[in-house]
N, CA, C, O and the ligand as a Tripos MOL2 file, in Angstrom:
@<TRIPOS>MOLECULE
protein
  309   307    78     0     0
PROTEIN
NO_CHARGES

@<TRIPOS>ATOM
      1 N           0.4000    3.8670   26.7230 N.3       1 MET1
      2 CA          1.2100    4.1340   25.4630 C.3       1 MET1
      3 C           1.0900    3.0330   24.3530 C.2       1 MET1
      4 O           1.3180    1.8570   24.6380 O.2       1 MET1
      5 N           0.7730    3.3700   23.2320 N.am      2 ALA2
      6 CA          0.5460    2.4150   22.1490 C.3       2 ALA2
      7 C           1.9640    1.7520   21.7080 C.2       2 ALA2
      8 O           2.9860    2.4120   21.5220 O.2       2 ALA2
      9 N           1.8740    0.5160   21.5870 N.am      3 ILE3
     10 CA          3.1210   -0.1060   21.0670 C.3       3 ILE3
     11 C           2.8410   -0.5540   19.6500 C.2       3 ILE3
     12 O           1.9380   -1.3440   19.3740 O.2       3 ILE3
     13 N           3.6840    0.0040   18.7390 N.am      4 LEU4
     14 CA          3.5020   -0.4210   17.4220 C.3       4 LEU4
     15 C           4.4610   -1.6240   17.1250 C.2       4 LEU4
     16 O           5.6560   -1.6700   17.4190 O.2       4 LEU4
     17 N           3.7460   -2.5630   16.5100 N.am      5 LYS5
     18 CA          4.5080   -3.8220   16.0830 C.3       5 LYS5
     19 C           4.7360   -3.8010   14.6840 C.2       5 LYS5
     20 O           3.8080   -3.6210   13.8950 O.2       5 LYS5
     21 N           6.0850   -3.9970   14.2690 N.am      6 PHE6
     22 CA          6.3280   -4.0790   12.7820 C.3       6 PHE6
     23 C           6.4140   -5.4000   12.4420 C.2       6 PHE6
     24 O           6.6760   -6.2180   13.3240 O.2       6 PHE6
     25 N           6.2200   -5.7830   11.1930 N.am      7 PRO7
     26 CA          6.1790   -7.1290   10.7030 C.3       7 PRO7
     27 C           7.6130   -7.6930   10.8890 C.2       7 PRO7
     28 O           8.6310   -7.0850   10.5590 O.2       7 PRO7
     29 N           7.5760   -8.9560   11.4690 N.am      8 GLU8
     30 CA          8.7800   -9.7570   11.4860 C.3       8 GLU8
     31 C           8.8990  -10.6800   10.4210 C.2       8 GLU8
     32 O           8.1510  -11.6570   10.4170 O.2       8 GLU8
     33 N           9.7020  -10.5220    9.5450 N.am      9 PHE9
     34 CA          9.8670  -11.4560    8.3140 C.3       9 PHE9
     35 C          11.2920  -12.0280    8.3440 C.2       9 PHE9
     36 O          12.2200  -11.3960    8.8490 O.2       9 PHE9
     37 N          11.4370  -13.2030    7.8070 N.am     10 THR10
     38 CA         12.7110  -13.7110    7.6570 C.3      10 THR10
     39 C          13.1850  -13.0710    6.3270 C.2      10 THR10
     40 O          12.3680  -12.6630    5.5010 O.2      10 THR10
     41 N          14.5140  -12.9950    6.1410 N.am     11 PRO11
     42 CA         15.0800  -12.3560    4.9510 C.3      11 PRO11
     43 C          14.4870  -12.8410    3.6610 C.2      11 PRO11
     44 O          14.2210  -12.0400    2.7660 O.2      11 PRO11
     45 N          14.2750  -14.1050    3.5400 N.am     12 GLU12
     46 CA         13.6950  -14.7180    2.2530 C.3      12 GLU12
     47 C          12.2520  -14.2480    2.1660 C.2      12 GLU12
     48 O          11.7740  -13.9100    1.0840 O.2      12 GLU12
     49 N          11.5830  -14.2250    3.2520 N.am     13 ALA13
     50 CA         10.1680  -13.7650    3.1930 C.3      13 ALA13
     51 C          10.0430  -12.3170    2.8560 C.2      13 ALA13
     52 O           9.1550  -11.8940    2.1160 O.2      13 ALA13
     53 N          11.0330  -11.4980    3.4660 N.am     14 ARG14
     54 CA         11.0640  -10.0120    3.0340 C.3      14 ARG14
     55 C          11.1900   -9.7990    1.6350 C.2      14 ARG14
     56 O          10.4710   -8.9770    1.0660 O.2      14 ARG14
     57 N          12.1510  -10.5530    0.9570 N.am     15 ASP15
     58 CA         12.3130  -10.4370   -0.4650 C.3      15 ASP15
     59 C          11.1170  -10.7210   -1.2520 C.2      15 ASP15
     60 O          10.7290   -9.9900   -2.1630 O.2      15 ASP15
     61 N          10.5130  -11.8520   -0.8650 N.am     16 PHE16
     62 CA          9.1920  -12.2600   -1.4920 C.3      16 PHE16
     63 C           8.2200  -11.1540   -1.3440 C.2      16 PHE16
     64 O           7.6290  -10.7230   -2.3340 O.2      16 PHE16
     65 N           8.0320  -10.6880   -0.1970 N.am     17 TRP17
     66 CA          7.0500   -9.7230    0.1440 C.3      17 TRP17
     67 C           7.2420   -8.4460   -0.5600 C.2      17 TRP17
     68 O           6.2940   -7.7930   -0.9960 O.2      17 TRP17
     69 N           8.5950   -8.0600   -0.6780 N.am     18 ALA18
     70 CA          8.9290   -6.6940   -1.3650 C.3      18 ALA18
     71 C           8.6720   -6.7490   -2.8960 C.2      18 ALA18
     72 O           8.6440   -5.7070   -3.5510 O.2      18 ALA18
     73 N           8.4890   -7.9380   -3.4500 N.am     19 LYS19
     74 CA          8.1510   -8.0200   -4.9370 C.3      19 LYS19
     75 C           6.5390   -7.8670   -5.1800 C.2      19 LYS19
     76 O           6.0330   -7.6280   -6.2760 O.2      19 LYS19
     77 N           5.9510   -8.0170   -4.1630 N.am     20 ILE20
     78 CA          4.4100   -7.8520   -4.2980 C.3      20 ILE20
     79 C           3.9770   -6.3620   -4.2870 C.2      20 ILE20
     80 O           4.2840   -5.6490   -3.3320 O.2      20 ILE20
     81 N           3.3170   -5.9180   -5.2670 N.am     21 PRO21
     82 CA          2.8600   -4.4660   -5.3030 C.3      21 PRO21
     83 C           2.0920   -4.1070   -4.0870 C.2      21 PRO21
     84 O           1.2170   -4.8580   -3.6540 O.2      21 PRO21
     85 N           2.3930   -2.9840   -3.5250 N.am     22 THR22
     86 CA          1.7670   -2.4920   -2.3900 C.3      22 THR22
     87 C           0.2830   -2.6010   -2.3460 C.2      22 THR22
     88 O          -0.2690   -2.8480   -1.2740 O.2      22 THR22
     89 N          -0.4150   -2.4300   -3.4650 N.am     23 GLN23
     90 CA         -1.9120   -2.4940   -3.4210 C.3      23 GLN23
     91 C          -2.3250   -3.9030   -3.1800 C.2      23 GLN23
     92 O          -3.3790   -4.1580   -2.5980 O.2      23 GLN23
     93 N          -1.4940   -4.8480   -3.6280 N.am     24 TYR24
     94 CA         -1.8550   -6.3310   -3.4750 C.3      24 TYR24
     95 C          -1.4830   -6.6780   -1.9740 C.2      24 TYR24
     96 O          -2.2180   -7.4280   -1.3310 O.2      24 TYR24
     97 N          -0.4700   -6.1940   -1.4820 N.am     25 GLN25
     98 CA         -0.0730   -6.3690   -0.1460 C.3      25 GLN25
     99 C          -1.2360   -6.0140    0.7560 C.2      25 GLN25
    100 O          -1.5700   -6.8320    1.6140 O.2      25 GLN25
    101 N          -1.8400   -4.9370    0.6450 N.am     26 LYS26
    102 CA         -2.9300   -4.3360    1.5040 C.3      26 LYS26
    103 C          -4.1200   -5.3410    1.3500 C.2      26 LYS26
    104 O          -4.8040   -5.6350    2.3300 O.2      26 LYS26
    105 N          -4.3460   -5.8340    0.1770 N.am     27 LEU27
    106 CA         -5.4800   -6.7450   -0.1590 C.3      27 LEU27
    107 C          -5.2370   -7.9920    0.5210 C.2      27 LEU27
    108 O          -6.1800   -8.5700    1.0600 O.2      27 LEU27
    109 N          -4.0150   -8.4890    0.5560 N.am     28 ILE28
    110 CA         -3.6960   -9.6670    1.2530 C.3      28 ILE28
    111 C          -3.8730   -9.5620    2.8490 C.2      28 ILE28
    112 O          -4.4400  -10.4170    3.5300 O.2      28 ILE28
    113 N          -3.3430   -8.4710    3.2970 N.am     29 LEU29
    114 CA         -3.4260   -8.2640    4.7600 C.3      29 LEU29
    115 C          -4.7940   -7.8850    5.2540 C.2      29 LEU29
    116 O          -4.9680   -7.8060    6.4700 O.2      29 LEU29
    117 N          -5.8090   -7.6370    4.3970 N.am     30 SER30
    118 CA         -7.0580   -7.2600    4.8720 C.3      30 SER30
    119 C          -8.0940   -8.3270    4.4000 C.2      30 SER30
    120 O          -9.3020   -8.1010    4.4630 O.2      30 SER30
    121 N          -7.5570   -9.5530    3.9040 N.am     31 ASN31
    122 CA         -8.3740  -10.6100    3.4190 C.3      31 ASN31
    123 C          -7.8460  -11.9060    4.0090 C.2      31 ASN31
    124 O          -7.3800  -12.7790    3.2770 O.2      31 ASN31
    125 N          -7.9150  -12.0340    5.2920 N.am     32 VAL32
    126 CA         -7.5170  -13.3230    5.9290 C.3      32 VAL32
    127 C          -8.6990  -13.8490    6.6030 C.2      32 VAL32
    128 O          -9.5210  -13.1480    7.1920 O.2      32 VAL32
    129 N          -8.7480  -15.2310    6.4770 N.am     33 TYR33
    130 CA         -9.9340  -15.9030    7.0080 C.3      33 TYR33
    131 C          -9.7750  -16.2390    8.5890 C.2      33 TYR33
    132 O          -8.8200  -16.8510    9.0690 O.2      33 TYR33
    133 N         -10.7800  -15.7750    9.2420 N.am     34 CYS34
    134 CA        -10.7190  -16.1250   10.7190 C.3      34 CYS34
    135 C         -11.7540  -17.1260   11.0360 C.2      34 CYS34
    136 O         -12.9330  -16.9390   10.7360 O.2      34 CYS34
    137 N         -11.2990  -18.2680   11.6830 N.am     35 THR35
    138 CA        -12.2530  -19.3170   11.9720 C.3      35 THR35
    139 C         -13.2010  -18.9130   13.1150 C.2      35 THR35
    140 O         -14.2570  -19.5300   13.2530 O.2      35 THR35
    141 N         -12.8750  -17.9170   13.9300 N.am     36 GLN36
    142 CA        -13.6470  -17.5050   14.9390 C.3      36 GLN36
    143 C         -14.8180  -16.5020   14.4960 C.2      36 GLN36
    144 O         -15.9580  -16.5530   14.9560 O.2      36 GLN36
    145 N         -14.4260  -15.6950   13.6550 N.am     37 CYS37
    146 CA        -15.4230  -14.6230   13.0550 C.3      37 CYS37
    147 C         -16.0310  -15.2430   11.9050 C.2      37 CYS37
    148 O         -16.9890  -14.6830   11.3710 O.2      37 CYS37
    149 N         -15.5480  -16.4260   11.4250 N.am     38 CYS38
    150 CA        -16.2220  -17.0710   10.2330 C.3      38 CYS38
    151 C         -16.2240  -16.0220    8.9950 C.2      38 CYS38
    152 O         -17.2430  -15.9460    8.3080 O.2      38 CYS38
    153 N         -15.2700  -15.3350    8.7450 N.am     39 GLY39
    154 CA        -15.2020  -14.4070    7.6780 C.3      39 GLY39
    155 C         -13.7530  -13.8030    7.4490 C.2      39 GLY39
    156 O         -12.7550  -14.1000    8.1070 O.2      39 GLY39
    157 N         -13.8150  -12.9250    6.4250 N.am     40 MET40
    158 CA        -12.4960  -12.4160    6.1610 C.3      40 MET40
    159 C         -12.2550  -11.1120    7.0500 C.2      40 MET40
    160 O         -13.1390  -10.2690    7.2080 O.2      40 MET40
    161 N         -10.9800  -11.0160    7.6190 N.am     41 VAL41
    162 CA        -10.6310  -10.0470    8.5050 C.3      41 VAL41
    163 C          -9.3120   -9.6140    8.1630 C.2      41 VAL41
    164 O          -8.6160  -10.2130    7.3420 O.2      41 VAL41
    165 N          -8.9140   -8.4740    8.8410 N.am     42 SER42
    166 CA         -7.4870   -7.9490    8.6830 C.3      42 SER42
    167 C          -6.4900   -8.6930    9.6470 C.2      42 SER42
    168 O          -6.9290   -9.0820   10.7300 O.2      42 SER42
    169 N          -5.3320   -8.8860    9.3560 N.am     43 ILE43
    170 CA         -4.3430   -9.5890   10.1180 C.3      43 ILE43
    171 C          -3.5050   -8.4970   10.8260 C.2      43 ILE43
    172 O          -3.1410   -7.4730   10.2470 O.2      43 ILE43
    173 N          -3.2300   -8.7790   12.0850 N.am     44 LEU44
    174 CA         -2.3630   -7.9030   12.9260 C.3      44 LEU44
    175 C          -1.2200   -8.6000   13.4460 C.2      44 LEU44
    176 O          -1.2590   -9.8230   13.5780 O.2      44 LEU44
    177 N          -0.1280   -7.8740   13.7750 N.am     45 ASP45
    178 CA          1.0150   -8.4260   14.3020 C.3      45 ASP45
    179 C           1.5930   -9.6450   13.6460 C.2      45 ASP45
    180 O           1.9940  -10.6300   14.2660 O.2      45 ASP45
    181 N           1.6060   -9.4950   12.2900 N.am     46 TYR46
    182 CA          1.9220  -10.6230   11.4710 C.3      46 TYR46
    183 C           3.4360  -10.7500   11.2500 C.2      46 TYR46
    184 O           4.1800   -9.7710   11.1980 O.2      46 TYR46
    185 N           3.8640  -12.0920   11.1170 N.am     47 SER47
    186 CA          5.1540  -12.3730   10.8180 C.3      47 SER47
    187 C           5.1340  -13.2480    9.4630 C.2      47 SER47
    188 O           4.1000  -13.7750    9.0520 O.2      47 SER47
    189 N           6.3290  -13.3460    8.8370 N.am     48 GLY48
    190 CA          6.3680  -13.9700    7.5910 C.3      48 GLY48
    191 C           7.4650  -14.9110    7.3860 C.2      48 GLY48
    192 O           8.5780  -14.5780    7.7920 O.2      48 GLY48
    193 N           7.3050  -16.0540    6.8070 N.am     49 ALA49
    194 CA          8.2930  -16.9580    6.5720 C.3      49 ALA49
    195 C           7.9850  -17.7330    5.2800 C.2      49 ALA49
    196 O           6.8140  -17.8350    4.9160 O.2      49 ALA49
    197 N           8.9690  -18.2760    4.5820 N.am     50 LEU50
    198 CA          8.7550  -19.0100    3.4250 C.3      50 LEU50
    199 C           8.5370  -20.4710    3.7990 C.2      50 LEU50
    200 O           9.2260  -20.9550    4.6970 O.2      50 LEU50
    201 N           7.5920  -21.2270    3.1460 N.am     51 LEU51
    202 CA          7.5000  -22.5850    3.3150 C.3      51 LEU51
    203 C           8.5830  -23.2510    2.5370 C.2      51 LEU51
    204 O           9.1250  -22.7690    1.5420 O.2      51 LEU51
    205 N           8.8730  -24.5210    3.1380 N.am     52 ASP52
    206 CA          9.9510  -25.2960    2.6190 C.3      52 ASP52
    207 C           9.7870  -25.6140    1.1720 C.2      52 ASP52
    208 O          10.6300  -25.3210    0.3240 O.2      52 ASP52
    209 N           8.6370  -26.2410    0.9210 N.am     53 ASP53
    210 CA          8.3180  -26.6760   -0.4420 C.3      53 ASP53
    211 C           7.5820  -25.6280   -1.2450 C.2      53 ASP53
    212 O           6.6100  -25.0350   -0.7770 O.2      53 ASP53
    213 N           8.0360  -25.4130   -2.4100 N.am     54 GLY54
    214 CA          7.3280  -24.5250   -3.3580 C.3      54 GLY54
    215 C           7.6060  -23.0760   -3.2330 C.2      54 GLY54
    216 O           7.3830  -22.3420   -4.1960 O.2      54 GLY54
    217 N           8.0880  -22.5940   -2.0920 N.am     55 GLY55
    218 CA          8.4920  -21.3050   -1.8380 C.3      55 GLY55
    219 C           7.3180  -20.3390   -1.6790 C.2      55 GLY55
    220 O           7.4870  -19.1610   -1.9940 O.2      55 GLY55
    221 N           6.1190  -20.7650   -1.2030 N.am     56 ASP56
    222 CA          5.1250  -19.8650   -0.8560 C.3      56 ASP56
    223 C           5.3740  -19.2740    0.4990 C.2      56 ASP56
    224 O           6.0750  -19.8050    1.3600 O.2      56 ASP56
    225 N           4.7250  -18.1010    0.6200 N.am     57 LEU57
    226 CA          4.9970  -17.3030    1.8310 C.3      57 LEU57
    227 C           3.8580  -17.5190    2.8000 C.2      57 LEU57
    228 O           2.7000  -17.3970    2.4010 O.2      57 LEU57
    229 N           4.1220  -17.8250    4.0170 N.am     58 LEU58
    230 CA          3.2940  -17.9990    5.1080 C.3      58 LEU58
    231 C           3.2150  -16.8290    6.1010 C.2      58 LEU58
    232 O           4.1500  -16.5070    6.8340 O.2      58 LEU58
    233 N           2.0040  -16.2130    6.0620 N.am     59 LEU59
    234 CA          1.9240  -15.0510    6.9450 C.3      59 LEU59
    235 C           1.0500  -15.5890    8.2320 C.2      59 LEU59
    236 O          -0.0130  -16.2010    8.1300 O.2      59 LEU59
    237 N           1.6740  -15.2580    9.3970 N.am     60 LYS60
    238 CA          0.9030  -15.6490   10.6430 C.3      60 LYS60
    239 C           0.7640  -14.4520   11.5070 C.2      60 LYS60
    240 O           1.6740  -13.6390   11.6640 O.2      60 LYS60
    241 N          -0.4120  -14.3680   12.0650 N.am     61 GLY61
    242 CA         -0.6920  -13.2390   12.9100 C.3      61 GLY61
    243 C          -2.0400  -13.3580   13.6940 C.2      61 GLY61
    244 O          -2.4870  -14.4780   13.9380 O.2      61 GLY61
    245 N          -2.6760  -12.2660   14.0800 N.am     62 LYS62
    246 CA         -3.8320  -12.2120   14.8980 C.3      62 LYS62
    247 C          -4.9180  -11.3720   14.1480 C.2      62 LYS62
    248 O          -4.7040  -10.3590   13.4820 O.2      62 LYS62
    249 N          -6.1510  -11.9920   14.3840 N.am     63 CYS63
    250 CA         -7.3750  -11.3340   13.7700 C.3      63 CYS63
    251 C          -7.4870   -9.9260   14.3340 C.2      63 CYS63
    252 O          -7.2070   -9.7310   15.5160 O.2      63 CYS63
    253 N          -7.8600   -8.9980   13.5880 N.am     64 ALA64
    254 CA         -7.9090   -7.6540   13.9760 C.3      64 ALA64
    255 C          -9.2590   -7.3710   14.8000 C.2      64 ALA64
    256 O          -9.4060   -6.3660   15.4960 O.2      64 ALA64
    257 N         -10.2350   -8.3880   14.6380 N.am     65 LYS65
    258 CA        -11.5690   -8.2060   15.3400 C.3      65 LYS65
    259 C         -11.5060   -8.9720   16.6570 C.2      65 LYS65
    260 O         -11.8530   -8.3900   17.6850 O.2      65 LYS65
    261 N         -11.1120  -10.1650   16.6950 N.am     66 CYS66
    262 CA        -11.1350  -10.9700   17.8760 C.3      66 CYS66
    263 C          -9.8310  -11.3790   18.5140 C.2      66 CYS66
    264 O          -9.8310  -11.7850   19.6760 O.2      66 CYS66
    265 N          -8.7280  -11.2910   17.8180 N.am     67 GLY67
    266 CA         -7.3610  -11.5990   18.4900 C.3      67 GLY67
    267 C          -7.1010  -13.0890   18.2760 C.2      67 GLY67
    268 O          -6.0930  -13.5970   18.7670 O.2      67 GLY67
    269 N          -7.9750  -13.8140   17.5580 N.am     68 HIS68
    270 CA         -7.6010  -15.2540   17.3220 C.3      68 HIS68
    271 C          -6.5070  -15.3420   16.3670 C.2      68 HIS68
    272 O          -6.3400  -14.4740   15.5100 O.2      68 HIS68
    273 N          -5.7010  -16.4360   16.4940 N.am     69 ALA69
    274 CA         -4.5950  -16.6520   15.4970 C.3      69 ALA69
    275 C          -5.1260  -16.9840   14.1420 C.2      69 ALA69
    276 O          -5.9960  -17.8380   13.9690 O.2      69 ALA69
    277 N          -4.5560  -16.2580   13.1500 N.am     70 VAL70
    278 CA         -4.9810  -16.5230   11.7630 C.3      70 VAL70
    279 C          -3.6100  -16.6740   10.9900 C.2      70 VAL70
    280 O          -2.5150  -16.2750   11.3840 O.2      70 VAL70
    281 N          -3.9080  -17.3630    9.7560 N.am     71 ALA71
    282 CA         -2.6200  -17.4280    8.8540 C.3      71 ALA71
    283 C          -3.1760  -17.3480    7.4970 C.2      71 ALA71
    284 O          -4.3700  -17.4720    7.2230 O.2      71 ALA71
    285 N          -2.1520  -17.1150    6.6100 N.am     72 ARG72
    286 CA         -2.5550  -17.0340    5.1770 C.3      72 ARG72
    287 C          -1.3860  -17.3880    4.3490 C.2      72 ARG72
    288 O          -0.2850  -16.9140    4.6290 O.2      72 ARG72
    289 N          -1.5430  -18.1860    3.3510 N.am     73 ILE73
    290 CA         -0.4570  -18.5110    2.4370 C.3      73 ILE73
    291 C          -0.5520  -17.6830    1.1920 C.2      73 ILE73
    292 O          -1.5870  -17.6360    0.5270 O.2      73 ILE73
    293 N           0.5470  -17.0290    0.8840 N.am     74 VAL74
    294 CA          0.5730  -16.3400   -0.3970 C.3      74 VAL74
    295 C           1.4460  -17.1290   -1.3000 C.2      74 VAL74
    296 O           2.6240  -17.4100   -1.0780 O.2      74 VAL74
    297 N           0.7390  -17.4600   -2.3530 N.am     75 GLU75
    298 CA          1.3620  -18.4020   -3.4250 C.3      75 GLU75
    299 C           2.2340  -17.6860   -4.2180 C.2      75 GLU75
    300 O           1.9640  -16.5430   -4.5870 O.2      75 GLU75
    301 N           3.4280  -18.3490   -4.5650 N.am     76 HIS76
    302 CA          4.4040  -17.8940   -5.4270 C.3      76 HIS76
    303 C           3.8100  -17.8460   -6.8190 C.2      76 HIS76
    304 O           3.0120  -18.7150   -7.1700 O.2      76 HIS76
    305 N           4.1890  -16.8120   -7.6640 N.am     77 ASP77
    306 CA          3.6400  -16.6370   -8.9760 C.3      77 ASP77
    307 C           3.6470  -17.9370   -9.7800 C.2      77 ASP77
    308 O           3.2070  -17.9550  -10.9290 O.2      77 ASP77
    309 ZN        -11.6840  -13.1250   14.3690 Zn       78 ZN78
@<TRIPOS>BOND
     1     1     2 1
     2     2     3 1
     3     3     4 2
     4     3     5 am
     5     5     6 1
     6     6     7 1
     7     7     8 2
     8     7     9 am
     9     9    10 1
    10    10    11 1
    11    11    12 2
    12    11    13 am
    13    13    14 1
    14    14    15 1
    15    15    16 2
    16    15    17 am
    17    17    18 1
    18    18    19 1
    19    19    20 2
    20    19    21 am
    21    21    22 1
    22    22    23 1
    23    23    24 2
    24    23    25 am
    25    25    26 1
    26    26    27 1
    27    27    28 2
    28    27    29 am
    29    29    30 1
    30    30    31 1
    31    31    32 2
    32    31    33 am
    33    33    34 1
    34    34    35 1
    35    35    36 2
    36    35    37 am
    37    37    38 1
    38    38    39 1
    39    39    40 2
    40    39    41 am
    41    41    42 1
    42    42    43 1
    43    43    44 2
    44    43    45 am
    45    45    46 1
    46    46    47 1
    47    47    48 2
    48    47    49 am
    49    49    50 1
    50    50    51 1
    51    51    52 2
    52    51    53 am
    53    53    54 1
    54    54    55 1
    55    55    56 2
    56    55    57 am
    57    57    58 1
    58    58    59 1
    59    59    60 2
    60    59    61 am
    61    61    62 1
    62    62    63 1
    63    63    64 2
    64    63    65 am
    65    65    66 1
    66    66    67 1
    67    67    68 2
    68    67    69 am
    69    69    70 1
    70    70    71 1
    71    71    72 2
    72    71    73 am
    73    73    74 1
    74    74    75 1
    75    75    76 2
    76    75    77 am
    77    77    78 1
    78    78    79 1
    79    79    80 2
    80    79    81 am
    81    81    82 1
    82    82    83 1
    83    83    84 2
    84    83    85 am
    85    85    86 1
    86    86    87 1
    87    87    88 2
    88    87    89 am
    89    89    90 1
    90    90    91 1
    91    91    92 2
    92    91    93 am
    93    93    94 1
    94    94    95 1
    95    95    96 2
    96    95    97 am
    97    97    98 1
    98    98    99 1
    99    99   100 2
   100    99   101 am
   101   101   102 1
   102   102   103 1
   103   103   104 2
   104   103   105 am
   105   105   106 1
   106   106   107 1
   107   107   108 2
   108   107   109 am
   109   109   110 1
   110   110   111 1
   111   111   112 2
   112   111   113 am
   113   113   114 1
   114   114   115 1
   115   115   116 2
   116   115   117 am
   117   117   118 1
   118   118   119 1
   119   119   120 2
   120   119   121 am
   121   121   122 1
   122   122   123 1
   123   123   124 2
   124   123   125 am
   125   125   126 1
   126   126   127 1
   127   127   128 2
   128   127   129 am
   129   129   130 1
   130   130   131 1
   131   131   132 2
   132   131   133 am
   133   133   134 1
   134   134   135 1
   135   135   136 2
   136   135   137 am
   137   137   138 1
   138   138   139 1
   139   139   140 2
   140   139   141 am
   141   141   142 1
   142   142   143 1
   143   143   144 2
   144   143   145 am
   145   145   146 1
   146   146   147 1
   147   147   148 2
   148   147   149 am
   149   149   150 1
   150   150   151 1
   151   151   152 2
   152   151   153 am
   153   153   154 1
   154   154   155 1
   155   155   156 2
   156   155   157 am
   157   157   158 1
   158   158   159 1
   159   159   160 2
   160   159   161 am
   161   161   162 1
   162   162   163 1
   163   163   164 2
   164   163   165 am
   165   165   166 1
   166   166   167 1
   167   167   168 2
   168   167   169 am
   169   169   170 1
   170   170   171 1
   171   171   172 2
   172   171   173 am
   173   173   174 1
   174   174   175 1
   175   175   176 2
   176   175   177 am
   177   177   178 1
   178   178   179 1
   179   179   180 2
   180   179   181 am
   181   181   182 1
   182   182   183 1
   183   183   184 2
   184   183   185 am
   185   185   186 1
   186   186   187 1
   187   187   188 2
   188   187   189 am
   189   189   190 1
   190   190   191 1
   191   191   192 2
   192   191   193 am
   193   193   194 1
   194   194   195 1
   195   195   196 2
   196   195   197 am
   197   197   198 1
   198   198   199 1
   199   199   200 2
   200   199   201 am
   201   201   202 1
   202   202   203 1
   203   203   204 2
   204   203   205 am
   205   205   206 1
   206   206   207 1
   207   207   208 2
   208   207   209 am
   209   209   210 1
   210   210   211 1
   211   211   212 2
   212   211   213 am
   213   213   214 1
   214   214   215 1
   215   215   216 2
   216   215   217 am
   217   217   218 1
   218   218   219 1
   219   219   220 2
   220   219   221 am
   221   221   222 1
   222   222   223 1
   223   223   224 2
   224   223   225 am
   225   225   226 1
   226   226   227 1
   227   227   228 2
   228   227   229 am
   229   229   230 1
   230   230   231 1
   231   231   232 2
   232   231   233 am
   233   233   234 1
   234   234   235 1
   235   235   236 2
   236   235   237 am
   237   237   238 1
   238   238   239 1
   239   239   240 2
   240   239   241 am
   241   241   242 1
   242   242   243 1
   243   243   244 2
   244   243   245 am
   245   245   246 1
   246   246   247 1
   247   247   248 2
   248   247   249 am
   249   249   250 1
   250   250   251 1
   251   251   252 2
   252   251   253 am
   253   253   254 1
   254   254   255 1
   255   255   256 2
   256   255   257 am
   257   257   258 1
   258   258   259 1
   259   259   260 2
   260   259   261 am
   261   261   262 1
   262   262   263 1
   263   263   264 2
   264   263   265 am
   265   265   266 1
   266   266   267 1
   267   267   268 2
   268   267   269 am
   269   269   270 1
   270   270   271 1
   271   271   272 2
   272   271   273 am
   273   273   274 1
   274   274   275 1
   275   275   276 2
   276   275   277 am
   277   277   278 1
   278   278   279 1
   279   279   280 2
   280   279   281 am
   281   281   282 1
   282   282   283 1
   283   283   284 2
   284   283   285 am
   285   285   286 1
   286   286   287 1
   287   287   288 2
   288   287   289 am
   289   289   290 1
   290   290   291 1
   291   291   292 2
   292   291   293 am
   293   293   294 1
   294   294   295 1
   295   295   296 2
   296   295   297 am
   297   297   298 1
   298   298   299 1
   299   299   300 2
   300   299   301 am
   301   301   302 1
   302   302   303 1
   303   303   304 2
   304   303   305 am
   305   305   306 1
   306   306   307 1
   307   307   308 2
@<TRIPOS>SUBSTRUCTURE
     1 MET1         2 RESIDUE 1 A MET
     2 ALA2         6 RESIDUE 1 A ALA
     3 ILE3        10 RESIDUE 1 A ILE
     4 LEU4        14 RESIDUE 1 A LEU
     5 LYS5        18 RESIDUE 1 A LYS
     6 PHE6        22 RESIDUE 1 A PHE
     7 PRO7        26 RESIDUE 1 A PRO
     8 GLU8        30 RESIDUE 1 A GLU
     9 PHE9        34 RESIDUE 1 A PHE
    10 THR10       38 RESIDUE 1 A THR
    11 PRO11       42 RESIDUE 1 A PRO
    12 GLU12       46 RESIDUE 1 A GLU
    13 ALA13       50 RESIDUE 1 A ALA
    14 ARG14       54 RESIDUE 1 A ARG
    15 ASP15       58 RESIDUE 1 A ASP
    16 PHE16       62 RESIDUE 1 A PHE
    17 TRP17       66 RESIDUE 1 A TRP
    18 ALA18       70 RESIDUE 1 A ALA
    19 LYS19       74 RESIDUE 1 A LYS
    20 ILE20       78 RESIDUE 1 A ILE
    21 PRO21       82 RESIDUE 1 A PRO
    22 THR22       86 RESIDUE 1 A THR
    23 GLN23       90 RESIDUE 1 A GLN
    24 TYR24       94 RESIDUE 1 A TYR
    25 GLN25       98 RESIDUE 1 A GLN
    26 LYS26      102 RESIDUE 1 A LYS
    27 LEU27      106 RESIDUE 1 A LEU
    28 ILE28      110 RESIDUE 1 A ILE
    29 LEU29      114 RESIDUE 1 A LEU
    30 SER30      118 RESIDUE 1 A SER
    31 ASN31      122 RESIDUE 1 A ASN
    32 VAL32      126 RESIDUE 1 A VAL
    33 TYR33      130 RESIDUE 1 A TYR
    34 CYS34      134 RESIDUE 1 A CYS
    35 THR35      138 RESIDUE 1 A THR
    36 GLN36      142 RESIDUE 1 A GLN
    37 CYS37      146 RESIDUE 1 A CYS
    38 CYS38      150 RESIDUE 1 A CYS
    39 GLY39      154 RESIDUE 1 A GLY
    40 MET40      158 RESIDUE 1 A MET
    41 VAL41      162 RESIDUE 1 A VAL
    42 SER42      166 RESIDUE 1 A SER
    43 ILE43      170 RESIDUE 1 A ILE
    44 LEU44      174 RESIDUE 1 A LEU
    45 ASP45      178 RESIDUE 1 A ASP
    46 TYR46      182 RESIDUE 1 A TYR
    47 SER47      186 RESIDUE 1 A SER
    48 GLY48      190 RESIDUE 1 A GLY
    49 ALA49      194 RESIDUE 1 A ALA
    50 LEU50      198 RESIDUE 1 A LEU
    51 LEU51      202 RESIDUE 1 A LEU
    52 ASP52      206 RESIDUE 1 A ASP
    53 ASP53      210 RESIDUE 1 A ASP
    54 GLY54      214 RESIDUE 1 A GLY
    55 GLY55      218 RESIDUE 1 A GLY
    56 ASP56      222 RESIDUE 1 A ASP
    57 LEU57      226 RESIDUE 1 A LEU
    58 LEU58      230 RESIDUE 1 A LEU
    59 LEU59      234 RESIDUE 1 A LEU
    60 LYS60      238 RESIDUE 1 A LYS
    61 GLY61      242 RESIDUE 1 A GLY
    62 LYS62      246 RESIDUE 1 A LYS
    63 CYS63      250 RESIDUE 1 A CYS
    64 ALA64      254 RESIDUE 1 A ALA
    65 LYS65      258 RESIDUE 1 A LYS
    66 CYS66      262 RESIDUE 1 A CYS
    67 GLY67      266 RESIDUE 1 A GLY
    68 HIS68      270 RESIDUE 1 A HIS
    69 ALA69      274 RESIDUE 1 A ALA
    70 VAL70      278 RESIDUE 1 A VAL
    71 ALA71      282 RESIDUE 1 A ALA
    72 ARG72      286 RESIDUE 1 A ARG
    73 ILE73      290 RESIDUE 1 A ILE
    74 VAL74      294 RESIDUE 1 A VAL
    75 GLU75      298 RESIDUE 1 A GLU
    76 HIS76      302 RESIDUE 1 A HIS
    77 ASP77      306 RESIDUE 1 A ASP
    78 ZN78       309 GROUP 0 **** ****
């Protein structure tokens, strides 16, 4: 049975994420750098939290290709 994991975001991160256009959200989620694959990959099982300074959003998850941990910072406008 497939288990679907939904993004776990803090309330602040959820607000931040909700303001980003869907088109751009997809772009962000499919362009995360994986150090194992040495290239851009999609992120799976991601969670989101705001960084303390500056209010940037940190996405943490797994590489869709190899499962290695990947992260991406989404800068505040
Ligand atoms: Zn990878």
